[in-house]
C-alpha positions as YAML, in Angstrom:
chain: A
units: angstrom
residues:
- id: 1
  name: UNK
  ca: [-73.77, 80.48, -76.15]
- id: 2
  name: UNK
  ca: [-73.03, 81.36, -72.61]
- id: 3
  name: UNK
  ca: [-74.77, 80.77, -69.73]
- id: 4
  name: UNK
  ca: [-77.63, 82.74, -67.55]
- id: 5
  name: UNK
  ca: [-77.06, 82.63, -63.86]
- id: 6
  name: UNK
  ca: [-79.65, 81.88, -61.95]
- id: 7
  name: UNK
  ca: [-79.33, 83.53, -58.09]
- id: 8
  name: UNK
  ca: [-81.87, 81.45, -55.91]
- id: 9
  name: UNK
  ca: [-83.05, 81.86, -52.30]
- id: 10
  name: UNK
  ca: [-85.91, 79.42, -51.19]
- id: 11
  name: UNK
  ca: [-84.74, 77.16, -48.67]
- id: 12
  name: UNK
  ca: [-87.95, 74.23, -49.12]
- id: 13
  name: UNK
  ca: [-85.94, 72.09, -52.18]
- id: 14
  name: UNK
  ca: [-89.32, 71.43, -53.89]
- id: 15
  name: UNK
  ca: [-89.88, 74.81, -53.95]
- id: 16
  name: UNK
  ca: [-86.01, 75.58, -55.39]
- id: 17
  name: UNK
  ca: [-86.90, 72.83, -57.80]
- id: 18
  name: UNK
  ca: [-89.62, 74.18, -59.23]
- id: 19
  name: UNK
  ca: [-88.52, 77.60, -59.45]
- id: 20
  name: UNK
  ca: [-85.43, 76.32, -61.48]
- id: 21
  name: UNK
  ca: [-87.94, 74.14, -63.83]
- id: 22
  name: UNK
  ca: [-89.78, 76.93, -64.92]
- id: 23
  name: UNK
  ca: [-87.31, 79.92, -65.67]
- id: 24
  name: UNK
  ca: [-85.94, 76.70, -67.92]
- id: 25
  name: UNK
  ca: [-89.17, 75.99, -69.76]
- id: 26
  name: UNK
  ca: [-90.16, 79.62, -70.21]
- id: 27
  name: UNK
  ca: [-87.05, 80.52, -71.34]
- id: 28
  name: UNK
  ca: [-86.31, 77.84, -74.02]
- id: 29
  name: UNK
  ca: [-83.07, 76.59, -72.20]
- id: 30
  name: UNK
  ca: [-81.26, 74.08, -70.97]
- id: 31
  name: UNK
  ca: [-79.48, 73.10, -67.87]
- id: 32
  name: UNK
  ca: [-76.37, 73.65, -69.12]
- id: 33
  name: UNK
  ca: [-77.70, 77.02, -69.99]
- id: 34
  name: UNK
  ca: [-78.76, 78.08, -67.03]
- id: 35
  name: UNK
  ca: [-76.49, 77.80, -64.12]
- id: 36
  name: UNK
  ca: [-78.05, 78.22, -60.73]
- id: 37
  name: UNK
  ca: [-76.49, 79.03, -57.02]
- id: 38
  name: UNK
  ca: [-78.63, 78.98, -54.40]
- id: 39
  name: UNK
  ca: [-78.10, 81.72, -52.24]
- id: 40
  name: UNK
  ca: [-79.40, 80.43, -48.72]
- id: 41
  name: UNK
  ca: [-77.47, 77.73, -49.06]
- id: 42
  name: UNK
  ca: [-73.78, 79.29, -48.58]
- id: 43
  name: UNK
  ca: [-72.23, 82.77, -49.74]
- id: 44
  name: UNK
  ca: [-71.95, 83.92, -53.46]
- id: 45
  name: UNK
  ca: [-69.02, 82.64, -55.08]
- id: 46
  name: UNK
  ca: [-67.14, 85.00, -56.74]
- id: 47
  name: UNK
  ca: [-68.17, 85.49, -60.46]
- id: 48
  name: UNK
  ca: [-66.70, 85.65, -63.94]
- id: 49
  name: UNK
  ca: [-69.45, 87.82, -65.78]
- id: 50
  name: UNK
  ca: [-67.54, 87.31, -68.96]
- id: 51
  name: UNK
  ca: [-68.72, 84.17, -68.36]
- id: 52
  name: UNK
  ca: [-72.54, 84.25, -68.47]
- id: 53
  name: UNK
  ca: [-74.84, 85.82, -71.12]
- id: 54
  name: UNK
  ca: [-77.43, 87.44, -68.25]
- id: 55
  name: UNK
  ca: [-78.13, 87.34, -64.31]
- id: 56
  name: UNK
  ca: [-81.34, 86.18, -62.88]
- id: 57
  name: UNK
  ca: [-82.73, 87.28, -59.43]
- id: 58
  name: UNK
  ca: [-85.87, 84.51, -58.41]
- id: 59
  name: UNK
  ca: [-88.06, 85.23, -55.71]
- id: 60
  name: UNK
  ca: [-87.51, 84.58, -51.78]
- id: 61
  name: UNK
  ca: [-88.72, 84.59, -48.92]
- id: 62
  name: UNK
  ca: [-86.60, 87.75, -47.63]
- id: 63
  name: UNK
  ca: [-88.33, 90.91, -47.48]
- id: 64
  name: UNK
  ca: [-86.28, 93.78, -48.17]
- id: 65
  name: UNK
  ca: [-87.85, 96.98, -45.81]
- id: 66
  name: UNK
  ca: [-88.41, 94.60, -42.95]
- id: 67
  name: UNK
  ca: [-86.59, 95.78, -40.11]
- id: 68
  name: UNK
  ca: [-83.06, 94.65, -39.78]
- id: 69
  name: UNK
  ca: [-83.34, 93.12, -36.55]
- id: 70
  name: UNK
  ca: [-85.88, 90.82, -37.86]
- id: 71
  name: UNK
  ca: [-83.75, 89.52, -40.13]
- id: 72
  name: UNK
  ca: [-82.09, 86.22, -40.04]
- id: 73
  name: UNK
  ca: [-78.02, 86.35, -40.70]
- id: 74
  name: UNK
  ca: [-78.83, 84.76, -43.79]
- id: 75
  name: UNK
  ca: [-81.06, 87.84, -44.83]
- id: 76
  name: UNK
  ca: [-78.33, 90.35, -44.03]
- id: 77
  name: UNK
  ca: [-75.52, 88.19, -45.75]
- id: 78
  name: UNK
  ca: [-77.85, 87.45, -48.90]
- id: 79
  name: UNK
  ca: [-78.86, 91.45, -49.04]
- id: 80
  name: UNK
  ca: [-74.74, 92.45, -49.00]
- id: 81
  name: UNK
  ca: [-73.81, 90.18, -51.67]
- id: 82
  name: UNK
  ca: [-76.82, 90.93, -54.04]
- id: 83
  name: UNK
  ca: [-76.02, 94.76, -53.01]
- id: 84
  name: UNK
  ca: [-72.03, 94.12, -54.15]
- id: 85
  name: UNK
  ca: [-72.65, 92.09, -57.05]
- id: 86
  name: UNK
  ca: [-75.36, 95.20, -58.44]
- id: 87
  name: UNK
  ca: [-72.50, 97.25, -58.25]
- id: 88
  name: UNK
  ca: [-70.88, 95.78, -60.64]
- id: 89
  name: UNK
  ca: [-74.01, 95.15, -62.91]
- id: 90
  name: UNK
  ca: [-75.40, 98.63, -62.77]
- id: 91
  name: UNK
  ca: [-71.34, 100.28, -63.47]
- id: 92
  name: UNK
  ca: [-71.78, 97.19, -66.48]
- id: 93
  name: UNK
  ca: [-74.95, 97.92, -67.48]
- id: 94
  name: UNK
  ca: [-75.32, 93.81, -67.51]
- id: 95
  name: UNK
  ca: [-78.65, 92.36, -68.42]
- id: 96
  name: UNK
  ca: [-80.08, 91.63, -64.90]
- id: 97
  name: UNK
  ca: [-83.86, 90.49, -64.84]
- id: 98
  name: UNK
  ca: [-85.21, 90.25, -61.27]
- id: 99
  name: UNK
  ca: [-88.60, 88.93, -60.35]
- id: 100
  name: UNK
  ca: [-90.90, 89.65, -57.70]
- id: 101
  name: UNK
  ca: [-87.32, 90.07, -54.89]
- id: 102
  name: UNK
  ca: [-85.82, 91.72, -58.18]
- id: 103
  name: UNK
  ca: [-87.74, 94.71, -57.64]
- id: 104
  name: UNK
  ca: [-87.16, 94.79, -53.48]
- id: 105
  name: UNK
  ca: [-83.02, 94.28, -53.96]
- id: 106
  name: UNK
  ca: [-82.28, 96.60, -57.50]
- id: 107
  name: UNK
  ca: [-85.06, 99.53, -56.61]
- id: 108
  name: UNK
  ca: [-83.16, 99.69, -52.56]
- id: 109
  name: UNK
  ca: [-79.77, 99.40, -54.65]
- id: 110
  name: UNK
  ca: [-81.07, 102.64, -56.45]
- id: 111
  name: UNK
  ca: [-83.17, 104.20, -54.31]
- id: 112
  name: UNK
  ca: [-86.58, 103.52, -54.39]
- id: 113
  name: UNK
  ca: [-88.31, 103.73, -51.85]
- id: 114
  name: UNK
  ca: [-89.35, 99.76, -50.76]
- id: 115
  name: UNK
  ca: [-92.50, 99.45, -48.42]
- id: 116
  name: UNK
  ca: [-95.59, 97.34, -47.52]
- id: 117
  name: UNK
  ca: [-97.63, 100.02, -48.96]
- id: 118
  name: UNK
  ca: [-98.69, 97.85, -52.23]
- id: 119
  name: UNK
  ca: [-98.63, 94.51, -51.14]
- id: 120
  name: UNK
  ca: [-100.67, 92.40, -52.88]
- id: 121
  name: UNK
  ca: [-101.88, 88.76, -52.23]
- id: 122
  name: UNK
  ca: [-101.43, 85.57, -53.94]
- id: 123
  name: UNK
  ca: [-103.35, 85.50, -57.45]
- id: 124
  name: UNK
  ca: [-103.62, 86.85, -60.19]
- id: 125
  name: UNK
  ca: [-103.40, 90.49, -61.63]
- id: 126
  name: UNK
  ca: [-104.23, 92.90, -64.64]
- id: 127
  name: UNK
  ca: [-100.75, 94.27, -65.81]
- id: 128
  name: UNK
  ca: [-100.57, 97.35, -68.06]
- id: 129
  name: UNK
  ca: [-97.70, 98.27, -69.43]
- id: 130
  name: UNK
  ca: [-96.92, 102.08, -70.02]
- id: 131
  name: UNK
  ca: [-95.99, 103.34, -73.45]
- id: 132
  name: UNK
  ca: [-92.34, 103.20, -72.42]
- id: 133
  name: UNK
  ca: [-93.03, 99.00, -71.76]
- id: 134
  name: UNK
  ca: [-94.64, 98.94, -75.21]
- id: 135
  name: UNK
  ca: [-91.61, 99.81, -76.59]
- id: 136
  name: UNK
  ca: [-88.90, 97.86, -74.82]
- id: 137
  name: UNK
  ca: [-87.46, 94.99, -76.54]
- id: 138
  name: UNK
  ca: [-88.01, 92.44, -73.30]
- id: 139
  name: UNK
  ca: [-91.91, 93.80, -73.54]
- id: 140
  name: UNK
  ca: [-91.64, 93.12, -76.88]
- id: 141
  name: UNK
  ca: [-94.77, 91.51, -79.12]
- id: 142
  name: UNK
  ca: [-97.19, 91.53, -75.47]
- id: 143
  name: UNK
  ca: [-100.00, 93.02, -75.07]
- id: 144
  name: UNK
  ca: [-101.12, 96.26, -73.07]
- id: 145
  name: UNK
  ca: [-102.88, 94.24, -71.24]
- id: 146
  name: UNK
  ca: [-102.77, 91.00, -69.81]
- id: 147
  name: UNK
  ca: [-102.71, 88.70, -66.75]
- id: 148
  name: UNK
  ca: [-99.81, 87.56, -63.89]
- id: 149
  name: UNK
  ca: [-99.76, 86.12, -61.03]
- id: 150
  name: UNK
  ca: [-99.35, 87.84, -57.69]
- id: 151
  name: UNK
  ca: [-97.64, 87.77, -54.28]
- id: 152
  name: UNK
  ca: [-95.94, 90.19, -52.12]
- id: 153
  name: UNK
  ca: [-95.54, 92.07, -48.77]
- id: 154
  name: UNK
  ca: [-93.50, 94.88, -50.39]
- id: 155
  name: UNK
  ca: [-93.54, 96.83, -52.96]
- id: 156
  name: UNK
  ca: [-91.77, 99.85, -54.42]
- id: 157
  name: UNK
  ca: [-94.07, 102.80, -54.05]
- id: 158
  name: UNK
  ca: [-91.52, 105.38, -55.32]
- id: 159
  name: UNK
  ca: [-89.61, 104.70, -58.30]
- id: 160
  name: UNK
  ca: [-85.87, 105.27, -58.32]
- id: 161
  name: UNK
  ca: [-85.17, 108.45, -59.83]
- id: 162
  name: UNK
  ca: [-83.71, 107.26, -63.05]
- id: 163
  name: UNK
  ca: [-85.45, 104.48, -63.71]
- id: 164
  name: UNK
  ca: [-87.90, 103.58, -66.66]
- id: 165
  name: UNK
  ca: [-91.51, 102.60, -65.14]
- id: 166
  name: UNK
  ca: [-92.84, 99.74, -67.52]
- id: 167
  name: UNK
  ca: [-95.61, 98.03, -66.01]
- id: 168
  name: UNK
  ca: [-98.42, 98.88, -62.89]
- id: 169
  name: UNK
  ca: [-101.47, 97.37, -62.13]
- id: 170
  name: UNK
  ca: [-104.39, 98.71, -60.50]
- id: 171
  name: UNK
  ca: [-103.50, 98.04, -56.42]
- id: 172
  name: UNK
  ca: [-99.51, 98.28, -57.71]
- id: 173
  name: UNK
  ca: [-98.09, 101.20, -59.27]
- id: 174
  name: UNK
  ca: [-95.29, 99.51, -60.14]
- id: 175
  name: UNK
  ca: [-95.22, 96.06, -61.35]
- id: 176
  name: UNK
  ca: [-92.00, 96.19, -63.42]
- id: 177
  name: UNK
  ca: [-89.25, 98.85, -64.37]
- id: 178
  name: UNK
  ca: [-85.66, 99.38, -65.63]
- id: 179
  name: UNK
  ca: [-82.72, 100.68, -65.12]
- id: 180
  name: UNK
  ca: [-79.92, 102.17, -67.30]
- id: 181
  name: UNK
  ca: [-80.88, 99.94, -70.79]
- id: 182
  name: UNK
  ca: [-80.18, 95.93, -69.63]
- id: 183
  name: UNK
  ca: [-81.52, 95.58, -65.95]
- id: 184
  name: UNK
  ca: [-84.83, 94.80, -65.02]
- id: 185
  name: UNK
  ca: [-86.91, 94.28, -61.52]
- id: 186
  name: UNK
  ca: [-90.68, 92.84, -61.96]
- id: 187
  name: UNK
  ca: [-93.19, 92.42, -59.29]
- id: 188
  name: UNK
  ca: [-95.15, 89.80, -60.86]
- id: 189
  name: UNK
  ca: [-93.97, 86.72, -61.35]
- id: 190
  name: UNK
  ca: [-93.30, 86.21, -65.12]
- id: 191
  name: UNK
  ca: [-92.17, 82.64, -64.77]
- id: 192
  name: UNK
  ca: [-95.29, 81.42, -62.87]
- id: 193
  name: UNK
  ca: [-98.54, 79.67, -64.65]
- id: 194
  name: UNK
  ca: [-101.59, 78.40, -62.60]
- id: 195
  name: UNK
  ca: [-100.12, 74.95, -61.41]
- id: 196
  name: UNK
  ca: [-96.99, 76.63, -60.51]
- id: 197
  name: UNK
  ca: [-98.81, 78.83, -58.38]
- id: 198
  name: UNK
  ca: [-100.67, 75.46, -56.71]
- id: 199
  name: UNK
  ca: [-97.16, 74.19, -56.33]
- id: 200
  name: UNK
  ca: [-96.50, 77.30, -54.09]
- id: 201
  name: UNK
  ca: [-99.05, 77.36, -52.22]
- id: 202
  name: UNK
  ca: [-98.87, 73.99, -51.59]
- id: 203
  name: UNK
  ca: [-95.14, 74.28, -50.19]
- id: 204
  name: UNK
  ca: [-95.70, 77.16, -48.05]
- id: 205
  name: UNK
  ca: [-99.40, 76.92, -47.19]
- id: 206
  name: UNK
  ca: [-97.43, 76.06, -43.15]
- id: 207
  name: UNK
  ca: [-95.28, 78.95, -43.53]
- id: 208
  name: UNK
  ca: [-97.04, 82.19, -42.49]
- id: 209
  name: UNK
  ca: [-97.88, 83.58, -45.53]
- id: 210
  name: UNK
  ca: [-101.99, 83.13, -45.66]
- id: 211
  name: UNK
  ca: [-104.10, 80.89, -43.11]
- id: 212
  name: UNK
  ca: [-103.52, 77.57, -44.17]
- id: 213
  name: UNK
  ca: [-106.72, 76.70, -44.36]
- id: 214
  name: UNK
  ca: [-107.37, 78.67, -47.42]
- id: 215
  name: UNK
  ca: [-105.12, 76.90, -49.67]
- id: 216
  name: UNK
  ca: [-107.42, 75.47, -51.25]
- id: 217
  name: UNK
  ca: [-109.64, 77.96, -52.47]
- id: 218
  name: UNK
  ca: [-106.06, 80.41, -53.50]
- id: 219
  name: UNK
  ca: [-105.38, 77.11, -55.69]
- id: 220
  name: UNK
  ca: [-109.01, 76.43, -57.02]
- id: 221
  name: UNK
  ca: [-109.05, 80.72, -57.67]
- id: 222
  name: UNK
  ca: [-105.45, 79.93, -59.69]
- id: 223
  name: UNK
  ca: [-106.57, 77.32, -61.78]
- id: 224
  name: UNK
  ca: [-109.36, 79.84, -63.01]
- id: 225
  name: UNK
  ca: [-106.96, 81.96, -64.95]
- id: 226
  name: UNK
  ca: [-104.58, 80.97, -67.90]
- id: 227
  name: UNK
  ca: [-101.65, 83.19, -67.52]
- id: 228
  name: UNK
  ca: [-99.49, 82.53, -70.84]
- id: 229
  name: UNK
  ca: [-97.67, 86.60, -71.48]
- id: 230
  name: UNK
  ca: [-95.93, 87.23, -68.55]
- id: 231
  name: UNK
  ca: [-93.43, 84.12, -69.78]
- id: 232
  name: UNK
  ca: [-92.29, 86.28, -73.00]
- id: 233
  name: UNK
  ca: [-90.29, 87.70, -70.80]
- id: 234
  name: UNK
  ca: [-88.26, 85.14, -70.30]
- id: 235
  name: UNK
  ca: [-88.33, 84.44, -73.45]
- id: 236
  name: UNK
  ca: [-87.09, 87.49, -74.81]
- id: 237
  name: UNK
  ca: [-84.42, 88.46, -71.98]
- id: 238
  name: UNK
  ca: [-82.78, 84.96, -73.20]
- id: 239
  name: UNK
  ca: [-83.09, 85.88, -76.78]
- id: 240
  name: UNK
  ca: [-82.18, 89.57, -76.43]
- id: 241
  name: UNK
  ca: [-78.73, 88.87, -73.70]
- id: 242
  name: UNK
  ca: [-77.88, 85.11, -74.85]
- id: 243
  name: UNK
  ca: [-74.20, 85.75, -76.53]
...
């Protein structure tokens, strides 16, 4: 099998390693089946897409809709590199799955409005599949409603004109969409279970995402939920596109 490629951008080693482990676990992959490039650390190398089964973009501390003057040089570079890569991926209809930051990157590339209208705090949300979502193979076997973990400052408030809406929630009307037949973006995190979210809360408690004193309450709340359905997206994506 050709490996999948994870494009990551978490600068904290503990968060980066936990994210990678989650994609391995829930994608049913061995390390040889999921190569990783940490975009925040070095420029994206030249890629031979024929060597990969698909591309996965993980979550990120970067916020696409921030004013340009508020973005770091690293974020500007990563955005340029991902935009150039998406030019190629969309033209080829190459398998792509972007989680959380994927909405900002793929959405912006395809003409969506990405802003802070529908940001969500860290925690559990009820996701509802659309009729198109129920028919999509990457969502195969999933119930119409399921619980997933979210936490994002920005979201898609207007879909790209050519996008297919696959999932929504009461607080965020675009939770997942598809471009062409093989490019997907989710606003929720398909790789996160309760312990994974707690790990991120602990790592980022002083990063400005939430009041540090609320970290224990956020972790206690996360552990109230058993989140298992979103991981089927990773399993289905791998099964569908492994070559």
